C-alpha positions, -999 to +999 in steps of 0.1 A: -020+008-186-035+025-217-009+005-237-018-029-223+009-046-244+034-043-272+059-064-291+096-059-289+126-076-306+151-094-284+180-117-291+156-146-294+132-130-319+098-115-312+089-114-275+052-107-267+041-089-236+009-088-216-007-076-184-011-095-152-048-095-143-047-119-113-020-136-092-026-168-072-007-197-057-005-215-091+010-186-110-003-156-128-032-150-152-019-127-180-039-111-207-021-112-241-038-086-264-022-099-297-039-132-292-068-117-271-062-146-247-058-150-209-027-172-203-018-191-171+019-182-167+048-191-144+076-167-137+112-177-145+131-189-115+156-162-120+130-136-111+123-152-078+161-154-070+164-117-078+134-110-056+115-093-084+079-090-073+050-093-098+016-080-089-017-075-106-014-048-132+022-054-140+032-055-176+054-085-183+075-099-211+063-134-222+081-164-238+071-199-247+035-188-253+012-218-262-022-206-274-036-241-274-027-248-238-033-212-228+001-210-211+033-190-212+064-180-192+071-146-177+107-136-184+108-101-170+087-074-155+085-042-175+089-007-159+061+004-137+043+037-140+030+036-105+020+012-077-010+013-054-003+001-019-038-010-012-049-030-031-014-039-044-020-029-080+005-016-106+001+008-136-032+024-127-045+049-153-071+065-131-089+062-098-127+067-095-136+076-060-172+064-054-193+082-027-230+077-019-251+109-018-274+092+007-274+058+025-248+064+038-249+102+036-220+119+018-192+128+042-170+157+031-141+147+053-141+111+041-142+123+005-112+146+010-093+118+027-097+097-003-088+125-027-055+132-008-046+095-005-050+088-042-034+120-053-003+108-034-006+073-048-012+082-085+005+115-089+001+120-127-038+122-127-065+137-106-091+112-092-126+112-107-154+117-082-184+095-088-215+102-066-238+071-066-274+066-055-286+097-073-321+083-072-322+091-035-310+127-040-326+160-050-314+182-078-302+206-052-280+179-036-264+172-070-258+208-078-242+214-044-217+186-049-208+197-084-203+233-072-177+222-046-155+200-067-158+210-104-143+245-099-113+227-083-106+208-115-121+174-105-143+155-130-176+148-113-201+121-125-234+114-108-249+080-113-274+055-099-267+018-099-304+012-091-318+030-121-288+031-145-287+069-146-254+082-158-238+048-164-233+054-201-211+084-192-193+064-166-186+037-192-170+062-215-145+072-188-132+036-187-122+032-223-086+021-230-077+025-193-071+005-162-094+021-136-096+015-099-129+020-081-123+032-045-145+044-017-160+035+017-178+002+021-215+003+014-214+031-013-221+006-041-187+001-058-193-036-065-229-030-075-217-004-101-192-028-115-218-056-117-241-031-137-212-022-160-204-059-165-231-084-152-209-114-159-185-102-131-210-113-105-190-095-078-202-101-042-222-071-029-226-061+007-257-054+027-265-024+050-256-031+086-282-007+100-306+021+091-278+046+092-263+030+060-230+017+073-218-009+048-201-042+053-168-048+036-170-073+007-139-068-015-109-088-003-085-093-033-068-075-061-080-084-096-085-066-129-118-073-147-125-067-183-157-051-195-168-069-227-172-050-259-207-063-261-216-048-228-199-015-237-221-013-268-252-020-247-241+010-225-240+031-256-203+031-262-197+026-299-159+028-299-140-004-302-119-003-270-109-023-240-118-013-205-102-028-173-116-022-138-106-031-103-125-029-070-108-020-037-117-027-001-129+002+021-102+021+040-098+024+077-086+057+092-051+044+098-047+033+062-049+067+046-016+083+035-005+114+054+020+137+037+044+159+057+024+186+075+038+213+052+028+193+021-009+188+030-018+221+015-006+211-020-032+183-020-060+209-017-061+229-050-082+257-036-057+263-008-026+257-029-032+286-053-033+309-023-005+293-004+021+302-030+018+339-019+023+332+018+049+353+036+068+322+050+078+291+031+072+269+062+037+283+068+011+257+080-018+281+071-033+276+106-022+306+128+007+324+111+008+361+106+011+371+070-005+339+057-023+345+024-046+316+029-059+329+063-063+363+047-086+349+020-107+325+040-138+340+023-127+324-010-125+289+005-153+266+014-154+265+052-159+227+053-129+222+030-107+244+052-119+226+083-110+192+067-076+207+058-070+217+094-079+183+107-056+165+083-026+189+090-030+183+128-032+145+122+000+147+101+017+167+128+006+142+155+018+113+134+052+129+128+056+137+165+048+101+175+074+088+149+100+112+162+094+103+199+095+065+193+120+060+165+150+059+189+132+040+217+115+012+199+134-015+180+123-018+144+099-046+137+118-055+105+153-060+093+169-057+058+185-088+043+198-098+009+223-071+000+222-035-013+213-016-044+176-024-044+181-062-038+175-061-001+141-072+013+125-065+046+116-094+069+100-094+103+121-097+134+113-125+158+106-118+194+138-118+215+131-151+232+128-169+199+159-155+182+191-175+178+222-159+193+245-142+169+277-161+161+299-133+177+278-135+208+282-173+210+320-170+205+323-144+232+302-165+256+324-196+248+356-175+255+342-163+288+333-199+298+368-211+289+384-183+309+363-191+339+372-228+336+409-220+334+406-197+364+389-225+384+417-249+375+443-223+387+423-218+419+422-255+425+460-258+419+466-229+443+444-247+469+464-279+464+497-260+469+484-244+501+473-278+513+507-293+508+524-263+525+501-266+555+507-303+557+545-297+556+542-270+584+521-293+605+547-321+601+575-297+611+556-286+642+549-321+651+586-331+647+597-302+670+572-313+697+585-348+696+621-337+698+613-316+729+595-345+746+625-367+739 
């Protein structure tokens, strides 16, 4: 979203564009940079008919812009560069993964889970690692964290939302970009954003207990703008716009898992060794001739352990999907056509579903056949009754004749 907007020529003249910074029941709040205004916009009915979704972060073409009323109409959604699944956010320039050094204590496995997840979500940029609460850490703690991730190509910044340490450097990373802050609950994401822009007044959580487990506070997707005045106070002299978004903490089941053989490519330290493995389908766990296993002394033991855990999780997930895909009915169905126009809707439980028309016709046909069969049986019964009556009469006549 480094280019938040541009102006293009259409058949109707100049058409402005902007970025959706929030969506709600009444429409969309769109930032229009040429006017430097936030506009409350509605989407053309055609977009709804064509089932074109518009989410926070989308760049959109605007028409009927009225600066005095602060309104406009969204006529189309421009091409997306990427789309985060949680929170639902489009056109992200970078992800900053926030981890606390202490309270809660830094967890290497959680950190690697976040790295892998967002490398899969935003494939054209490596996440930035931001270690918060540096006021609670020793210099040795900070050096140890840098020594793990900086050699792998990750940008590491160490800050303190309590003292302001390192926040000027963090602010410089945000210039002319749309940045998502991600990380576990309780590590101080919202507190950092409030420090960067006090007017945001984001809700911050409290510690649940002495072990430092945080309570989830972020529930929605919204882009916030850091004012130029605040950027200057943070020591940023450049005239630029910075957009930021908070994310909720992730549960274990919400992290993305690549295919088992693809996990290694999300670990830069393992990937450079994996290219020289003997087999292309090597999992780098037990295989003979594995170049990764032959060079374990070059890999941080904790990183390799985390890799092993994530590969086995991916294998387990794939196995479950394979075993259940043919046994369990899908919970959704596709409706609305083909070529990208179809949408997925949930299936109702069997007892609440209406019968298909073909099923109803077949049932009606069976009922009709049964009714016809009953009529034929009744007719045959009547014929048999008449015949029996006739035979009885004949027998009675014979008896009478003999008596006579």
